[in-house]
N, CA, C, O and the ligand as a Tripos MOL2 file, in Angstrom:
@<TRIPOS>MOLECULE
protein
  233   231    59     0     0
PROTEIN
NO_CHARGES

@<TRIPOS>ATOM
      1 N          60.9500   -6.1280   35.6930 N.3       1 MET1
      2 CA         60.2930   -6.3990   34.4100 C.3       1 MET1
      3 C          58.7920   -6.5430   34.6340 C.2       1 MET1
      4 O          58.3390   -6.9860   35.6890 O.2       1 MET1
      5 N          58.0520   -6.1640   33.6290 N.am      2 LYS2
      6 CA         56.6090   -6.2760   33.7110 C.3       2 LYS2
      7 C          56.0780   -6.7820   32.3760 C.2       2 LYS2
      8 O          56.4910   -6.3170   31.3130 O.2       2 LYS2
      9 N          55.1650   -7.7320   32.4450 N.am      3 ALA3
     10 CA         54.5260   -8.2510   31.2410 C.3       3 ALA3
     11 C          53.0430   -7.9110   31.3080 C.2       3 ALA3
     12 O          52.3910   -8.1410   32.3260 O.2       3 ALA3
     13 N          52.5190   -7.3680   30.2250 N.am      4 THR4
     14 CA         51.1020   -7.0090   30.2120 C.3       4 THR4
     15 C          50.4030   -7.6260   29.0060 C.2       4 THR4
     16 O          51.0050   -7.8860   27.9640 O.2       4 THR4
     17 N          49.1030   -7.8490   29.1960 N.am      5 PHE5
     18 CA         48.2920   -8.4290   28.1230 C.3       5 PHE5
     19 C          46.9270   -7.7560   28.1250 C.2       5 PHE5
     20 O          46.3350   -7.5400   29.1830 O.2       5 PHE5
     21 N          46.4290   -7.4250   26.9350 N.am      6 GLU6
     22 CA         45.0770   -6.8930   26.8090 C.3       6 GLU6
     23 C          44.3230   -7.7200   25.7870 C.2       6 GLU6
     24 O          44.7840   -7.9420   24.6680 O.2       6 GLU6
     25 N          43.1580   -8.1640   26.2020 N.am      7 CYS7
     26 CA         42.3320   -8.9980   25.3130 C.3       7 CYS7
     27 C          42.0350   -8.2980   23.9890 C.2       7 CYS7
     28 O          41.9790   -8.9370   22.9390 O.2       7 CYS7
     29 N          41.8500   -7.0050   24.0480 N.am      8 LYS8
     30 CA         41.4760   -6.3050   22.8140 C.3       8 LYS8
     31 C          42.5760   -6.3770   21.7550 C.2       8 LYS8
     32 O          42.3070   -6.2160   20.5650 O.2       8 LYS8
     33 N          43.8130   -6.6210   22.1890 N.am      9 ASP9
     34 CA         44.9010   -6.7830   21.2210 C.3       9 ASP9
     35 C          44.7200   -8.0430   20.3760 C.2       9 ASP9
     36 O          45.3460   -8.1860   19.3260 O.2       9 ASP9
     37 N          43.8700   -8.9480   20.8320 N.am     10 LEU10
     38 CA         43.5630  -10.1460   20.0480 C.3      10 LEU10
     39 C          42.2970   -9.9540   19.2210 C.2      10 LEU10
     40 O          41.8030  -10.8890   18.5900 O.2      10 LEU10
     41 N          41.7810   -8.7290   19.2340 N.am     11 GLY11
     42 CA         40.5790   -8.4570   18.4660 C.3      11 GLY11
     43 C          39.3000   -8.8130   19.2080 C.2      11 GLY11
     44 O          38.2170   -8.8380   18.6220 O.2      11 GLY11
     45 N          39.4340   -9.0910   20.5180 N.am     12 MET12
     46 CA         38.2730   -9.4260   21.3300 C.3      12 MET12
     47 C          37.5740   -8.1450   21.7850 C.2      12 MET12
     48 O          38.2350   -7.1490   22.0820 O.2      12 MET12
     49 N          36.2570   -8.1670   21.8380 N.am     13 ALA13
     50 CA         35.5060   -7.0420   22.3990 C.3      13 ALA13
     51 C          35.4350   -7.2520   23.9040 C.2      13 ALA13
     52 O          34.4060   -7.6480   24.4510 O.2      13 ALA13
     53 N          36.5460   -6.9780   24.5480 N.am     14 CYS14
     54 CA         36.6990   -7.3550   25.9510 C.3      14 CYS14
     55 C          37.7020   -6.4020   26.5850 C.2      14 CYS14
     56 O          38.7390   -6.0950   25.9970 O.2      14 CYS14
     57 N          37.3840   -5.9330   27.7960 N.am     15 ASP15
     58 CA         38.2510   -4.9590   28.4620 C.3      15 ASP15
     59 C          39.2980   -5.5910   29.3710 C.2      15 ASP15
     60 O          40.0060   -4.8900   30.0930 O.2      15 ASP15
     61 N          39.3920   -6.9110   29.3320 N.am     16 PHE16
     62 CA         40.3130   -7.5880   30.2500 C.3      16 PHE16
     63 C          41.7670   -7.1700   30.0160 C.2      16 PHE16
     64 O          42.2700   -7.1590   28.8920 O.2      16 PHE16
     65 N          42.4170   -6.8280   31.1320 N.am     17 LYS17
     66 CA         43.8470   -6.5500   31.0990 C.3      17 LYS17
     67 C          44.4950   -7.3280   32.2290 C.2      17 LYS17
     68 O          43.9080   -7.4790   33.3000 O.2      17 LYS17
     69 N          45.6880   -7.8160   31.9980 N.am     18 ALA18
     70 CA         46.3930   -8.5220   33.0570 C.3      18 ALA18
     71 C          47.8470   -8.1050   33.0270 C.2      18 ALA18
     72 O          48.3940   -7.7680   31.9770 O.2      18 ALA18
     73 N          48.4620   -8.1330   34.1930 N.am     19 GLU19
     74 CA         49.8950   -7.9090   34.2190 C.3      19 GLU19
     75 C          50.5390   -8.7630   35.2910 C.2      19 GLU19
     76 O          49.9100   -9.1400   36.2800 O.2      19 GLU19
     77 N          51.8060   -9.0570   35.0700 N.am     20 ALA20
     78 CA         52.5520   -9.8790   36.0090 C.3      20 ALA20
     79 C          54.0320   -9.5630   35.8260 C.2      20 ALA20
     80 O          54.4190   -8.7770   34.9610 O.2      20 ALA20
     81 N          54.8370  -10.1910   36.6560 N.am     21 GLY21
     82 CA         56.2620   -9.9070   36.6290 C.3      21 GLY21
     83 C          56.9860  -10.5210   35.4540 C.2      21 GLY21
     84 O          58.0990  -10.1120   35.1220 O.2      21 GLY21
     85 N          56.3630  -11.4980   34.8240 N.am     22 SER22
     86 CA         57.0040  -12.1520   33.6850 C.3      22 SER22
     87 C          55.9420  -12.8050   32.8150 C.2      22 SER22
     88 O          54.7960  -12.9710   33.2350 O.2      22 SER22
     89 N          56.3280  -13.1740   31.6020 N.am     23 LYS23
     90 CA         55.4110  -13.8790   30.7000 C.3      23 LYS23
     91 C          54.9030  -15.1670   31.3280 C.2      23 LYS23
     92 O          53.7260  -15.5100   31.2130 O.2      23 LYS23
     93 N          55.8080  -15.8750   31.9940 N.am     24 ASP24
     94 CA         55.4380  -17.1620   32.5890 C.3      24 ASP24
     95 C          54.3940  -17.0110   33.6870 C.2      24 ASP24
     96 O          53.5480  -17.8860   33.8680 O.2      24 ASP24
     97 N          54.4520  -15.8990   34.4190 N.am     25 GLU25
     98 CA         53.4550  -15.6580   35.4650 C.3      25 GLU25
     99 C          52.1450  -15.1580   34.8650 C.2      25 GLU25
    100 O          51.0660  -15.3750   35.4150 O.2      25 GLU25
    101 N          52.2680  -14.4910   33.7350 N.am     26 LEU26
    102 CA         51.0870  -13.8980   33.1100 C.3      26 LEU26
    103 C          50.2220  -14.9470   32.4030 C.2      26 LEU26
    104 O          48.9930  -14.8720   32.4210 O.2      26 LEU26
    105 N          50.8760  -15.9050   31.7930 N.am     27 MET27
    106 CA         50.1770  -16.9110   30.9810 C.3      27 MET27
    107 C          49.0160  -17.5950   31.7180 C.2      27 MET27
    108 O          47.9200  -17.6850   31.1650 O.2      27 MET27
    109 N          49.2290  -18.0820   32.9590 N.am     28 PRO28
    110 CA         48.1040  -18.7450   33.6520 C.3      28 PRO28
    111 C          46.9110  -17.8230   33.8840 C.2      28 PRO28
    112 O          45.7670  -18.2760   33.8640 O.2      28 PRO28
    113 N          47.1670  -16.5350   34.1030 N.am     29 LYS29
    114 CA         46.0680  -15.5830   34.2950 C.3      29 LYS29
    115 C          45.2440  -15.4540   33.0180 C.2      29 LYS29
    116 O          44.0170  -15.3730   33.0600 O.2      29 LYS29
    117 N          45.9370  -15.4360   31.8910 N.am     30 ILE30
    118 CA         45.2490  -15.3080   30.6080 C.3      30 ILE30
    119 C          44.4460  -16.5760   30.3160 C.2      30 ILE30
    120 O          43.3110  -16.5140   29.8420 O.2      30 ILE30
    121 N          45.0530  -17.7190   30.6060 N.am     31 VAL31
    122 CA         44.3710  -18.9960   30.3830 C.3      31 VAL31
    123 C          43.1000  -19.0650   31.2250 C.2      31 VAL31
    124 O          42.0500  -19.4930   30.7460 O.2      31 VAL31
    125 N          43.2050  -18.6370   32.4910 N.am     32 GLU32
    126 CA         42.0570  -18.6410   33.3930 C.3      32 GLU32
    127 C          40.9570  -17.7180   32.8650 C.2      32 GLU32
    128 O          39.7780  -18.0720   32.8770 O.2      32 GLU32
    129 N          41.3510  -16.5450   32.4060 N.am     33 HIS33
    130 CA         40.3890  -15.5890   31.8580 C.3      33 HIS33
    131 C          39.7230  -16.1420   30.5910 C.2      33 HIS33
    132 O          38.5160  -15.9940   30.3980 O.2      33 HIS33
    133 N          40.5160  -16.7710   29.7460 N.am     34 ALA34
    134 CA         39.9730  -17.3340   28.5020 C.3      34 ALA34
    135 C          38.9070  -18.3910   28.8060 C.2      34 ALA34
    136 O          37.8960  -18.4900   28.1110 O.2      34 ALA34
    137 N          39.1530  -19.1700   29.8490 N.am     35 LYS35
    138 CA         38.1910  -20.2030   30.2570 C.3      35 LYS35
    139 C          36.9110  -19.5910   30.7980 C.2      35 LYS35
    140 O          35.8120  -19.9300   30.3590 O.2      35 LYS35
    141 N          37.0680  -18.6720   31.7700 N.am     36 THR36
    142 CA         35.8960  -18.1590   32.4700 C.3      36 THR36
    143 C          35.1230  -17.1470   31.6360 C.2      36 THR36
    144 O          33.8920  -17.1300   31.6770 O.2      36 THR36
    145 N          35.8210  -16.3030   30.8780 N.am     37 ALA37
    146 CA         35.1390  -15.2300   30.1620 C.3      37 ALA37
    147 C          34.8050  -15.5900   28.7200 C.2      37 ALA37
    148 O          33.8280  -15.0900   28.1610 O.2      37 ALA37
    149 N          35.6140  -16.4560   28.1180 N.am     38 HIS38
    150 CA         35.4160  -16.7390   26.7020 C.3      38 HIS38
    151 C          35.0630  -18.1950   26.4160 C.2      38 HIS38
    152 O          34.9200  -18.5940   25.2600 O.2      38 HIS38
    153 N          34.9230  -18.9930   27.4900 N.am     39 GLY39
    154 CA         34.5000  -20.3850   27.3230 C.3      39 GLY39
    155 C          35.4900  -21.2540   26.5690 C.2      39 GLY39
    156 O          35.1060  -22.2600   25.9730 O.2      39 GLY39
    157 N          36.7690  -20.8700   26.5890 N.am     40 MET40
    158 CA         37.7850  -21.6880   25.9240 C.3      40 MET40
    159 C          38.3200  -22.7120   26.9190 C.2      40 MET40
    160 O          39.1080  -22.3840   27.8060 O.2      40 MET40
    161 N          37.8870  -23.9390   26.7590 N.am     41 GLU41
    162 CA         38.3300  -24.9720   27.6980 C.3      41 GLU41
    163 C          39.8010  -25.3110   27.5010 C.2      41 GLU41
    164 O          40.5250  -25.5980   28.4550 O.2      41 GLU41
    165 N          40.2190  -25.2730   26.2590 N.am     42 THR42
    166 CA         41.6320  -25.5430   26.0030 C.3      42 THR42
    167 C          42.1890  -24.4400   25.1040 C.2      42 THR42
    168 O          41.4850  -23.8840   24.2620 O.2      42 THR42
    169 N          43.4430  -24.1470   25.3020 N.am     43 ILE43
    170 CA         44.1310  -23.1710   24.4650 C.3      43 ILE43
    171 C          45.0480  -23.9710   23.5430 C.2      43 ILE43
    172 O          46.0140  -24.5820   23.9990 O.2      43 ILE43
    173 N          44.7450  -23.9650   22.2610 N.am     44 ASP44
    174 CA         45.6040  -24.7330   21.3590 C.3      44 ASP44
    175 C          46.8640  -23.9380   21.0060 C.2      44 ASP44
    176 O          47.0060  -22.7670   21.3600 O.2      44 ASP44
    177 N          47.7550  -24.6020   20.3090 N.am     45 GLU45
    178 CA         49.0580  -23.9890   20.0290 C.3      45 GLU45
    179 C          48.9250  -22.7070   19.2100 C.2      45 GLU45
    180 O          49.6810  -21.7560   19.4070 O.2      45 GLU45
    181 N          47.9570  -22.6880   18.2890 N.am     46 GLU46
    182 CA         47.7720  -21.5010   17.4560 C.3      46 GLU46
    183 C          47.3480  -20.3080   18.3150 C.2      46 GLU46
    184 O          47.8590  -19.1970   18.1710 O.2      46 GLU46
    185 N          46.3870  -20.5790   19.2220 N.am     47 MET47
    186 CA         45.8880  -19.5190   20.1030 C.3      47 MET47
    187 C          46.9850  -19.0630   21.0450 C.2      47 MET47
    188 O          47.1490  -17.8710   21.3020 O.2      47 MET47
    189 N          47.7290  -20.0240   21.5520 N.am     48 LYS48
    190 CA         48.8280  -19.7010   22.4610 C.3      48 LYS48
    191 C          49.8340  -18.7800   21.7740 C.2      48 LYS48
    192 O          50.3480  -17.8400   22.3800 O.2      48 LYS48
    193 N          50.1050  -19.0620   20.5110 N.am     49 GLY49
    194 CA         51.0290  -18.2290   19.7520 C.3      49 GLY49
    195 C          50.5220  -16.8040   19.6140 C.2      49 GLY49
    196 O          51.2930  -15.8490   19.7130 O.2      49 GLY49
    197 N          49.2040  -16.6620   19.3820 N.am     50 LYS50
    198 CA         48.6200  -15.3250   19.2690 C.3      50 LYS50
    199 C          48.7120  -14.5820   20.5890 C.2      50 LYS50
    200 O          49.0350  -13.3950   20.6290 O.2      50 LYS50
    201 N          48.4220  -15.3010   21.6720 N.am     51 VAL51
    202 CA         48.4820  -14.6900   23.0030 C.3      51 VAL51
    203 C          49.9020  -14.2320   23.3090 C.2      51 VAL51
    204 O          50.1240  -13.1070   23.7560 O.2      51 VAL51
    205 N          50.8580  -15.1210   23.0630 N.am     52 VAL52
    206 CA         52.2550  -14.7890   23.3620 C.3      52 VAL52
    207 C          52.7030  -13.5620   22.5710 C.2      52 VAL52
    208 O          53.4100  -12.7010   23.0940 O.2      52 VAL52
    209 N          52.2890  -13.4910   21.3110 N.am     53 SER53
    210 CA         52.7170  -12.3350   20.5090 C.3      53 SER53
    211 C          52.0010  -11.0540   20.9150 C.2      53 SER53
    212 O          52.4650   -9.9600   20.5940 O.2      53 SER53
    213 N          50.8660  -11.1760   21.6250 N.am     54 ALA54
    214 CA         50.1390   -9.9970   22.0870 C.3      54 ALA54
    215 C          50.6610   -9.4990   23.4390 C.2      54 ALA54
    216 O          50.3540   -8.3790   23.8480 O.2      54 ALA54
    217 N          51.4380  -10.3170   24.1230 N.am     55 ILE55
    218 CA         51.9950   -9.9050   25.4110 C.3      55 ILE55
    219 C          53.0780   -8.8670   25.1970 C.2      55 ILE55
    220 O          53.9760   -9.0400   24.3720 O.2      55 ILE55
    221 N          52.9770   -7.7710   25.9640 N.am     56 LYS56
    222 CA         54.0060   -6.7420   25.8910 C.3      56 LYS56
    223 C          54.8950   -6.8480   27.1200 C.2      56 LYS56
    224 O          54.4110   -6.8790   28.2520 O.2      56 LYS56
    225 N          56.1620   -6.9020   26.8900 N.am     57 VAL57
    226 CA         57.1110   -6.9430   27.9940 C.3      57 VAL57
    227 C          57.7620   -5.5740   28.1150 C.2      57 VAL57
    228 O          58.3940   -5.0740   27.1840 O.2      57 VAL57
    229 N          57.5860   -4.9840   29.2930 N.am     58 LEU58
    230 CA         58.1000   -3.6340   29.5090 C.3      58 LEU58
    231 C          59.3720   -3.6570   30.3490 C.2      58 LEU58
    232 O          59.9440   -2.6040   30.6320 O.2      58 LEU58
    233 ZN         38.7930  -11.3420   27.3370 Zn       59 ZN59
@<TRIPOS>BOND
     1     1     2 1
     2     2     3 1
     3     3     4 2
     4     3     5 am
     5     5     6 1
     6     6     7 1
     7     7     8 2
     8     7     9 am
     9     9    10 1
    10    10    11 1
    11    11    12 2
    12    11    13 am
    13    13    14 1
    14    14    15 1
    15    15    16 2
    16    15    17 am
    17    17    18 1
    18    18    19 1
    19    19    20 2
    20    19    21 am
    21    21    22 1
    22    22    23 1
    23    23    24 2
    24    23    25 am
    25    25    26 1
    26    26    27 1
    27    27    28 2
    28    27    29 am
    29    29    30 1
    30    30    31 1
    31    31    32 2
    32    31    33 am
    33    33    34 1
    34    34    35 1
    35    35    36 2
    36    35    37 am
    37    37    38 1
    38    38    39 1
    39    39    40 2
    40    39    41 am
    41    41    42 1
    42    42    43 1
    43    43    44 2
    44    43    45 am
    45    45    46 1
    46    46    47 1
    47    47    48 2
    48    47    49 am
    49    49    50 1
    50    50    51 1
    51    51    52 2
    52    51    53 am
    53    53    54 1
    54    54    55 1
    55    55    56 2
    56    55    57 am
    57    57    58 1
    58    58    59 1
    59    59    60 2
    60    59    61 am
    61    61    62 1
    62    62    63 1
    63    63    64 2
    64    63    65 am
    65    65    66 1
    66    66    67 1
    67    67    68 2
    68    67    69 am
    69    69    70 1
    70    70    71 1
    71    71    72 2
    72    71    73 am
    73    73    74 1
    74    74    75 1
    75    75    76 2
    76    75    77 am
    77    77    78 1
    78    78    79 1
    79    79    80 2
    80    79    81 am
    81    81    82 1
    82    82    83 1
    83    83    84 2
    84    83    85 am
    85    85    86 1
    86    86    87 1
    87    87    88 2
    88    87    89 am
    89    89    90 1
    90    90    91 1
    91    91    92 2
    92    91    93 am
    93    93    94 1
    94    94    95 1
    95    95    96 2
    96    95    97 am
    97    97    98 1
    98    98    99 1
    99    99   100 2
   100    99   101 am
   101   101   102 1
   102   102   103 1
   103   103   104 2
   104   103   105 am
   105   105   106 1
   106   106   107 1
   107   107   108 2
   108   107   109 am
   109   109   110 1
   110   110   111 1
   111   111   112 2
   112   111   113 am
   113   113   114 1
   114   114   115 1
   115   115   116 2
   116   115   117 am
   117   117   118 1
   118   118   119 1
   119   119   120 2
   120   119   121 am
   121   121   122 1
   122   122   123 1
   123   123   124 2
   124   123   125 am
   125   125   126 1
   126   126   127 1
   127   127   128 2
   128   127   129 am
   129   129   130 1
   130   130   131 1
   131   131   132 2
   132   131   133 am
   133   133   134 1
   134   134   135 1
   135   135   136 2
   136   135   137 am
   137   137   138 1
   138   138   139 1
   139   139   140 2
   140   139   141 am
   141   141   142 1
   142   142   143 1
   143   143   144 2
   144   143   145 am
   145   145   146 1
   146   146   147 1
   147   147   148 2
   148   147   149 am
   149   149   150 1
   150   150   151 1
   151   151   152 2
   152   151   153 am
   153   153   154 1
   154   154   155 1
   155   155   156 2
   156   155   157 am
   157   157   158 1
   158   158   159 1
   159   159   160 2
   160   159   161 am
   161   161   162 1
   162   162   163 1
   163   163   164 2
   164   163   165 am
   165   165   166 1
   166   166   167 1
   167   167   168 2
   168   167   169 am
   169   169   170 1
   170   170   171 1
   171   171   172 2
   172   171   173 am
   173   173   174 1
   174   174   175 1
   175   175   176 2
   176   175   177 am
   177   177   178 1
   178   178   179 1
   179   179   180 2
   180   179   181 am
   181   181   182 1
   182   182   183 1
   183   183   184 2
   184   183   185 am
   185   185   186 1
   186   186   187 1
   187   187   188 2
   188   187   189 am
   189   189   190 1
   190   190   191 1
   191   191   192 2
   192   191   193 am
   193   193   194 1
   194   194   195 1
   195   195   196 2
   196   195   197 am
   197   197   198 1
   198   198   199 1
   199   199   200 2
   200   199   201 am
   201   201   202 1
   202   202   203 1
   203   203   204 2
   204   203   205 am
   205   205   206 1
   206   206   207 1
   207   207   208 2
   208   207   209 am
   209   209   210 1
   210   210   211 1
   211   211   212 2
   212   211   213 am
   213   213   214 1
   214   214   215 1
   215   215   216 2
   216   215   217 am
   217   217   218 1
   218   218   219 1
   219   219   220 2
   220   219   221 am
   221   221   222 1
   222   222   223 1
   223   223   224 2
   224   223   225 am
   225   225   226 1
   226   226   227 1
   227   227   228 2
   228   227   229 am
   229   229   230 1
   230   230   231 1
   231   231   232 2
@<TRIPOS>SUBSTRUCTURE
     1 MET1         2 RESIDUE 1 A MET
     2 LYS2         6 RESIDUE 1 A LYS
     3 ALA3        10 RESIDUE 1 A ALA
     4 THR4        14 RESIDUE 1 A THR
     5 PHE5        18 RESIDUE 1 A PHE
     6 GLU6        22 RESIDUE 1 A GLU
     7 CYS7        26 RESIDUE 1 A CYS
     8 LYS8        30 RESIDUE 1 A LYS
     9 ASP9        34 RESIDUE 1 A ASP
    10 LEU10       38 RESIDUE 1 A LEU
    11 GLY11       42 RESIDUE 1 A GLY
    12 MET12       46 RESIDUE 1 A MET
    13 ALA13       50 RESIDUE 1 A ALA
    14 CYS14       54 RESIDUE 1 A CYS
    15 ASP15       58 RESIDUE 1 A ASP
    16 PHE16       62 RESIDUE 1 A PHE
    17 LYS17       66 RESIDUE 1 A LYS
    18 ALA18       70 RESIDUE 1 A ALA
    19 GLU19       74 RESIDUE 1 A GLU
    20 ALA20       78 RESIDUE 1 A ALA
    21 GLY21       82 RESIDUE 1 A GLY
    22 SER22       86 RESIDUE 1 A SER
    23 LYS23       90 RESIDUE 1 A LYS
    24 ASP24       94 RESIDUE 1 A ASP
    25 GLU25       98 RESIDUE 1 A GLU
    26 LEU26      102 RESIDUE 1 A LEU
    27 MET27      106 RESIDUE 1 A MET
    28 PRO28      110 RESIDUE 1 A PRO
    29 LYS29      114 RESIDUE 1 A LYS
    30 ILE30      118 RESIDUE 1 A ILE
    31 VAL31      122 RESIDUE 1 A VAL
    32 GLU32      126 RESIDUE 1 A GLU
    33 HIS33      130 RESIDUE 1 A HIS
    34 ALA34      134 RESIDUE 1 A ALA
    35 LYS35      138 RESIDUE 1 A LYS
    36 THR36      142 RESIDUE 1 A THR
    37 ALA37      146 RESIDUE 1 A ALA
    38 HIS38      150 RESIDUE 1 A HIS
    39 GLY39      154 RESIDUE 1 A GLY
    40 MET40      158 RESIDUE 1 A MET
    41 GLU41      162 RESIDUE 1 A GLU
    42 THR42      166 RESIDUE 1 A THR
    43 ILE43      170 RESIDUE 1 A ILE
    44 ASP44      174 RESIDUE 1 A ASP
    45 GLU45      178 RESIDUE 1 A GLU
    46 GLU46      182 RESIDUE 1 A GLU
    47 MET47      186 RESIDUE 1 A MET
    48 LYS48      190 RESIDUE 1 A LYS
    49 GLY49      194 RESIDUE 1 A GLY
    50 LYS50      198 RESIDUE 1 A LYS
    51 VAL51      202 RESIDUE 1 A VAL
    52 VAL52      206 RESIDUE 1 A VAL
    53 SER53      210 RESIDUE 1 A SER
    54 ALA54      214 RESIDUE 1 A ALA
    55 ILE55      218 RESIDUE 1 A ILE
    56 LYS56      222 RESIDUE 1 A LYS
    57 VAL57      226 RESIDUE 1 A VAL
    58 LEU58      230 RESIDUE 1 A LEU
    59 ZN59       233 GROUP 0 **** ****
């Protein structure tokens, strides 16, 4: 299984893409990117929901 995420799917002008073996492995990578690239110190539940729905599981 493979889970992928692209920032642009959230409407961000950002080329960041991440992939991992599962959603659970992918989530920390996205959180780290959100902090370093987008200055989001915390991911609230609403944002988390958007991120989760943007993740594609192949
Ligand atoms: Zn981004």
